N, C-alpha and C positions, 0 to 999 in steps of 0.2 A: 766944283763946289756947290753947284745948283743941284749936281746930280745926288750927291752924298747927303744934301739935306732932304731932297724927295725920298730917299731910302729910310731916314730915321722917322719919317712921318709916317711912312708905310707899316714900319716894324711896330708904331706906338699904336697906330690905328688896328694893328693885328691882335697886338696884347689887350687891348680895350675888350675887342671883339670876345676874346675868350673869356674874360672876365665876366662880361655881361652873360654869356653864355651858360658859364659854370653857375652863377646866382640863381638864374631861371630855372636849371636843372633841378639845385637843391630844393629849390621852392614848390617845384611839381612835387617832388618826393614827398615834401612835408605834407602836401595838400592831399597825396594819395593813402597816405598811413591810415587815417581813421576809417576809411571804406576797407582797407584790406582786414584791418582790427575787427569790424563788424560781421566779414565773411566768416572769417575764423571762428567767431563766438559762435554762428548760426550752425557750421559743420559740427562743433562741439556738442550743441543742443541735440542736433539730429541723431548722432552718435550716442549720448547718453539715454535718448529715448528709444533707441534701437535695442539697447541694452537692456532696457526692462522689458523683457519676453513676457507676454501675458501665458499664463497657466490656468491648467483647469485640473478637477480633483476626479479622481475614477477609482474605481475598485477592481482589482486583479483576483480572480479566484477559482478554484477546480485544479487542474492537474499543473500547476506552477510551483516552483521550488520554495519561493515566498509569498504566498498569498497575503494581500493587505490593501491599504488605501494610499494611494501615491498620487502626488502633484507631478503633472508632466506638460511640457508645452502644447498650448492649444492646436498648435499646426501638427502634431506629431498623428500618428499610426498605431494601430491596435499593436501591430508587431514591438513598436517601441515600448509600449507600456507594459507588455509582456516582459520584455528584457528587463525592464526597471523592477520587475518582481521575480530577478533570478532566471528566467528562461524557462522552457518547457522542462517537463519530467519525461522521464524514458517511456511512459504509458500514456502520452498526451496525446490526443486525435487533433493535430494540426489541421487536418484536411475540412473539417467540420468549423473552422474559424475562418472569418474573412480577416485575414492579417493586414492588409491593405486598407482598410476602413479608417477613415478619420474619427479620432476620439471628440468626444464633446463632454462638459461639464455634468458630473452627475452618472457618468455612464457606467455600468458593470459590465467588465469583460470575463466571462466564465469559459474555460478552456474543460471541454469533456474528455474522459480517458477513453481509450480504445475499446472497443466491442470485445475483442479478445480479451483483455483483462478483466472487462465487466463479467465475462461469461466464467473465466477462472475464478474471480470472487465467488460468484454465487455457488459454484461448484464446491468450493471449499464449505461455504456453509452447509451446503447440502451434504455433503460428507460428514461434517460436524454433527449435523441432525441425527443422520442414520447412526453414526458411532454412539449418539446418546442413547437412540433407540434400542440397539444392540446391547448396550450396557443394561439397559433397563430391562429387556427381555432375559438377559443373563443371569440378571439378579432373581428375575422371578422363576426361570428355570432352576437355579442354584435352591431359591428357597423351596420350589417343589421336592426337589431331589432330597431337601432336608426334612421336609415333612413326610416322604416317603419312607426315610431312613428312620425317622420315629416311629411311624406306624410298623414297621419291619420289626423294630426292637419290642413294641408292644405286642407284637403276635405271640400267643402260645406256643411254647415250645412242644413236638412231636415226641412221644416216647418210642423211639425205634424199636422196641423189644416187646411192647404190648400194642402198638397202634394198628388198627386196622389196615386194609390197602385201601380204604376210602379216605381214611385220616392221613396217611402217607402221601397222598396226592394233594393235600394242602401244601408240602413242602414246594419250593421254587424248582421249577424244573423237572418235576416228577410226575410223569403221565400213569395210566393205567398198567402197562406193561413194566415199566420199571419198580412200580409201587409192589407188583406181584413178584420180580426177582427179588426186592428186599424180604418180604415176606417168606420167601423160598430158601433163602440163604441163612435166616436167623433160625428158621426151623432145623437146620442141620448144624446150628452152633449158635448161641446167644452173643449179641454183640457187647463187648466189654468197654468198648469206645467209639467215640465217633470216626476213628480211624480203620475201623473194622468194617466201616461201609465201603471201602475200598475191596472187598472180598465179592461185592454184587457186581456182575457183568454189567457194563455200562456207566459204572462209576468209576472215574479216574479222580484224580488230585485237582483239578480244576473246579470238578463237579463237587468235589467233597468241600472247597474252600466256601463254596456258595451255600452249602447245606449247615454246614458246621455250627452257625450260630442259630439254627432252628430246631436243631435235634437233641436230644436228651436221652442219656442211657438210665435206665431203670431196671 
């Protein structure tokens, strides 16, 4: 009977200890909650601050697809600023640009074109200039020819049946020898038309075509 009584007392003490331990644990949790909440708030503030990344404004020009002014992260490099401007064009000379240089506020990034492209453009301009000079010279030459034609039309016609050998030499392509043959030919029979000059040795159809506008049959 006494042993049973001791057993009940042990169980009661054990239960009382468990209850006290549970109460202490709950109280500790309630005390630690405010500290944990403060830590989370601090972490959120740091995260928000980090999200607000500082930016700088730069101008990207030259051989890029979309030249302009861009806001980029302050920690970025020149290559990233160029990427923001659409990237390099086909004729961009990237070797003359420091792509790993850090950007700064107000910086101008100018990408040059390749020397070959510049040379080609210069050659095109030179060719255009030469073409313009050629056209100008052609016009001048054409004007000179036109003037020559007007002078030719104003030239007095030569009467092939009565002109002397000296007068016949005024005709284009007619020298002393040919002029003398014209005189000898007409002495054997007068010319009735310009085509009769084909009777003269040394005058063919091509020669007659040149003389036709300058001769007159009298």
